[in-house]
N, C-alpha and C positions, 0 to 999 in steps of 0.2 A: 628881309633882315640881312645885312652884310655878314659875310662869313670870313672870319680872319684865319680859319684853319686852312690857310692859303695853299702853299705848294704841297705836292704829295709828300707823304711821310719820308723823311730822310734818315738814314742810318749812318751817322758819322763814324769813321773808323776808330775813334778814340785816340788817345795820346800814345806815342811810341814809348817803349821802355828805353832807358830807366826814368824818363821824365814822368811817366804815369805813376810810378811808385812814389816819387817825390811829391807829386800833386796830391796823391792820396794821403800822404803823411801830413801835409799842410792842412788839408781839408779836415781830417779826423782830429788833429790836434786842436784846431780852432773850435770845432763843433763840440768836442769833449769839454773844453773849457766853458763853453756857453751853457751846455746842458747841466754840468755840475753847479754852475753859478745860479741856475734857476732855482735850485733847492737848497743851496748851501746856507742861505741866510735863515731858512725856516727854523732850524734847531737853535740858532743863535739869537732869535728875537728877544727872549727875556734878558740875555746878557747885554745886547746892544741897547735895548730900551733903558736898562739900569745905568749903563755908562753914559748915555746921552741925556738922562733925566727926563725921559719921555714916558707917557702913560702906555701901558701894555696895548690898549685898544688902538692907540695912534700908531704904534710901532708896526701894526699889520700892514701899513702902507709901504713899508720897506719891501714887502713881497708883492702887494697889489700893484704898486707903481710899475714894477718890472713886467708883471703878467699882462696888465692892460695895455701897456705900450707895445708889447710883443703882439698881442692880438690885433690891434688896430693898424699896425705898421706893416704887417706881413704882405698883404696884397698890393698896397701902393709901391712897396719896395721891389716886389716881384715884377710889377709893370715897369718900374724904372729900370730894372735889370735888362728887360727886353729892349729898352730904348737906348741905353748908353753902354750896355755890355755887362755880362754876368761877373767877369773878373773885377771890373771897376767897382761895382756895388759890393761885392764880397770883400774886397780889400778895404774899402771905406768902412765896412762894418767891423772888420778886425781892428782898424785904427781907433774907431769910436769906442769900441768895447774896451780896448786896452786903456785909453785915456780915461774913460769913465771908471774903470776899476781903480785907477790911481786916485781919482776924485772921491770915490767911496772911502778909500783908506784914509784920506786926509780930512774927511768930514768931521765937524765938531758939533753939529746940531742935527736934529731929525730932519729938518727941512732941507739942509744941504745933502744929507744922505739920500733922501727921497728923490731929489732932483737928479743926483748922480745915478740913481737906479733907473730913472726914466731914460737917461742917456745910455745906460748899459742895455736896457731893453731894446732901444733903437738899434744899437750895434748888433745885438744878437738877432734881431729881426732881419737885418740886412743879410747876415750870413745864412740864416735858415731859409729866407725867401728864395734865394737862388741856388740852394743846395741841390735840388733835383736837376736843375739845368746843368750845373757843373758836372754832376755825375754822368749825365747823358753824354757830355763831351769828353769826359776823362776815360770812360770804359768803352771798348767796342761792344756792339750789341750782344755778342755771344757771352760776354762776361758781366753784363749789366746786373743780372740777378745776384751774382757773387758779390759785386760791389755794394749793392743795396743791403745784402745780408751782413756784410762787414760793417756798414754804416749803422745798421740797426743794432748790432752787437755793441758798438761803441756808445750809441745813444742810451741803450738799456743799462750798460755798465755805469755810465755817467750819472744816470738818474738814481741808481742804487748806491753809488759812491758818495753822492752829495751830503747826506746826513752824516755818514761816517767820516768824511773828510772834514766836515765842520767840527765834529766832536774832537777829532785828532788835533786840529789846529788850535782849538780853544784850550786844549789840555796843556799846550806848551807856549802859547802866545796870546796876545790881546786880539779883540775882534777885528781891528783894521786889517790884520793879516789874512782874514778870510778873502779879502778883495785884492790885497797887495800881491798875493801869490800869482795872480793872473798876469801881472805886468811883464815879468821876464818871459813867460810862456807866450803871451801875445806878441812880444817883440820878435821872438823866434819865428812865429807863424807869419808875421808881416814880412820878414826877410825872405820868406819862401814864396811870395806872391807870384814871382815870375814863372814858376812852374805850373801855375794854373792855366787852363785853356782860355783862349779868346773866343768870343761868340759874335756873330754878325748881328748888329742891332737892326730893329725894324724901324721904319720911318713913319711913325704914328705919333701924334701929339699926346703928351701925358694929360690925363683928365683930372685936373686939380679939384674941380667941383665934386666929382664923384668920390675922390679920395677923402675929402672933408666930410661929405654926407655919410660915407661908409664908416668912417671913424666914429661919428656921432651914433650911428645905428648900432654898431658893435658895443660901444660903451653903454648904451641904454639896455642892450640885451644882458650884459654882465650885471648891471645894477638891478635889473628886473629879476634875474635868476637868483641873485644874492639875497634879495629882500622878499622873495616870494612867500615865505612863511611868516617872517616877523611883521612885514607891512604889505599885505596882499594888495591893497588898493593902489598904493604907490607903485608896487611892482607891476601890477596889471596895466597901469597908465604908461609906465616906461616901455613895457613890451608892446603895447598897442602902437605907440609912436614908432617904435623900432620896426614893426611890421609895415606900417605906412611908408617909412623910409625905404624899406627893402623892396617894396613894390615899385617905388620911384626909381631906385637903383637898377632893378631888373629891366624895367621898360627902357631906360636910357641905354643900358648895356646892349640890348637887342638891336639898337640902331647903329652901333659903333663897330669899327674894325679893331680887332685886338683890344677888347674892353678890359677894364681893370678887374671886374668880376667876369671870369672867362666862361660866360654862358654859351659862347659859340662852340665850346668843346663838349658840351653836355650830350649832343647827339652821338658822340663817339662812345660806343657801348662799353668797352673796358674801362674808360675813364669815368663815366657816370656811375657804373656799378662799383668801381673802386672807391670813389668818393663816398657813396652811400654806405658801403660796408665799413669804411674807415671811421665815419661819424659814429655809427652805432657800436663799433668795437671799442672806441675810447669812452663812450658813455658807459659801456659795460665794465671796462677795466676800472674807471674812476669810481663808479658807484660801489664796486666790489672792494676796492682798496680802502675806501672811507668807512664802509659799513662793517668790514671784516674785523677790525680791532675790537669794536664794541661787542660783536657777536662772540668772539673768542674769549673776551674777558667776562662777559655777563653770562653766557650759556655754558662755556667750558671751564670757567674759573681760572683762566690763565692770567698770570701777572703781565704787566705791560712790557717788561723786558723780554719775557718769553714770547709774547705776541710778535715782537719785532723779528726775532730769530725764525719763528715759524713761517711768517709771511715772506721771508726772503726766498723761500722755495719757488714762489711764482716768478719773480723777475729773474732769478738765477737760471731757471729752466728756459725762460724765454730768450735770454742772452745766449745760452748754449745752442738753442735750436735755430736761431735766426740765420746764421751763416750756412747751416745745412739746408734750410729751406730755400735760401737764396740760390745755392747751386742747383737744387732741383728745379727752381723756377726757370732756369735757362734751358730746360729740356722737357718740362711737362706743363700741361695747361694750368694757368693760374686759377681758373674757376674750380678745377678739381682739387688743387692744393688748398685753396681757401675753404672748400667744403670740409676737407679733413681737419684743417686747423680750427675752424669755428666749431666743428662737431666735437673735437677733443676738449676745447675750452668749455663748451656747454656740459659735456660729460663730467669734467672736473668740478664745475660749479654745482651740479646736481648731486654728485657724490659727497661733496663737502656739506651740502645742506641736509643730507640724509644721515650723516654721521651721528651716532649716539653721543650724548654729552659726556659719556665715560671713555670716549675714544682716546687712545694714547697719541703721543706726539708723532709717531711714525705714520699712523693713518692720516693724520691731518696734513703732514708734509707731503704724503703721497698724492692726496687729492689736489693740493695746491700745485704740485709739480705737474700733474696732468693738465691743469689749467694753463700753467706757464708754457708748457710745450705747445699747446694749442694756439696760444696767443703768438708765440714766436713763429709757429708754422704758417700762420695767416699773414703776418706782417710783411715779410719779404716778397712772396709771390704777388700779393695785392699791389704793393708799391711798384714792382717791376712792370706789371701789366698797365698800371696807371701811367707811369712815366714814359713807357715805350710806345704807348698808343697814340700820342699826340704829335703834331708836327714839331720839328726841332726848334722852330722859331717861337713856339708857344709853350715850351717845357717850363720856363720860368713861371709863367702864369699858372700852369697846372700845379707846380710845386708850391706856389704861394697859397693856392686854394687848399691844397692838401694840408699844409701846416695850419692854416686858419681853421680848417674843419677839425683837426685834431684838438686844437685849443678850445674850440667851441664845444666839441663833444665832451671834453673834460669838465667844462662849466655846466653843461646840462647834467652830466653824471653826478656832480656835486649837488645840484639842485634836486635831483631825484632822492638823494639821501636826506636832504633837509625836509623835503615833503614827507618822506617816510617817517621821520621822527616827529614831524608836526602832527601827523595823523595818530601816532601812538608812540609815546616815549618808551614803553615796555617792549613793543614788537617792532620798533623802527629799524633796527639793524637787520633782522631777518627779512623784513619787507624790502629793504634796499637790496639785499642779496638776491631776492627773487626777481626784482626789477632788472638787476644786472643780468641775470640769466635770461630774462625775456628779451633784452637787447641783443644778447648773443644768439638767441633763437632767430631773431629777425635777420641777423647777419647770415646765419646758416641758410635760411629760406631765400634770401636775396641771391646767394651764390648758387643755390639749386636752380633757381629761375635762370640765372646767368648761364649755367652749364647746359640746361635744357634748351635754351634759346640759341645755342651755338651749334648749328647742325653739322658743321665740319669739325667741331671739337678742336679748333686750331690751337697751336701751342700756347699762345699768350692770350687766349680769350678770357 
């Protein structure tokens, strides 16, 4: 099998100051815009559907079109970034996203808006696909964990701000402004593209066939997971075909240099353990976030508005912890920090599940805060180890797989909740939360193995 993990691991010096600071501002501005937009339409779906005269069921495609495009485009665009340059793909993504935002704002039908959202998803995917590679070039190695922690804080803040921003805009303006606000921000980010670092392209042909087959495979996975309860036979058929395509993709990738699916990086221990932990961590988080509102409303008798405030403790704690963990990741072994993070998350989940139904808000918030601290503590060290362990010319592929794994983990987590409610409408929420805790236990066990298998206990193992 050809090995594209070519030259020895390189540690670029990072950008000099003050250019580094400007590059960070451009990067964080664009990624914040992208992350907020991923969720900003969710709250507004009823309003948008009514304004466009669309059925509520059809309006879901305003969200699905964005998410599916994001999932299927990440790896091909990461591979493209390796071949034509990270800054080129990132800047093109910012331009596409900005133009698509204007198209969303000007849409007069559901079909027009859905098409514009596909274009938006493509722009967002371009930015996210090469994000890890840009960070590796922006920060010197001794500051990489700090940079990842800062990025995680912004991403977490954007995810939490999406629904709030949507409600605030709709309170004073019509729905097109949900998308129009991106245009001036996008233009500012585009103007700063020159501060972003250049990267040396690799001279390998882009595998168009693998990109097409991978897109079909991932789409079938999403369809299968989405319909696994409502239409199990159709879902099973979709997943079976997806598995067959995955085997074909894997076998093809093993024979290639710098393949679209970076299977050549899997022998790198910090990378493979990081990807595995990343997958199950987002399965755990998504299953918990979907199942928790039902559990709080049905078992604790909380109103929907109370549930929203209570659950904020998790993402807020994660956002606050991420930069702290990032700084620690520059000095201590990632496996040890990930053990602490996943252990705290599991502790918070189990404490939450053992709370009496008469528990007050302070106790509920405390357990969710412990979970959030654990998630934030895991996030930055895991990503630092993952990104820093691969050759510099393959960082884009590593980041693309990382983003794809996160999105796939979220889809599987949502499917776990659907299965839980399919088994029992009464106990579905608590089953989903236990499955989320089981996923976290797997992350903890994986990192214990990772720690035990590193005899030198190296800094970034």
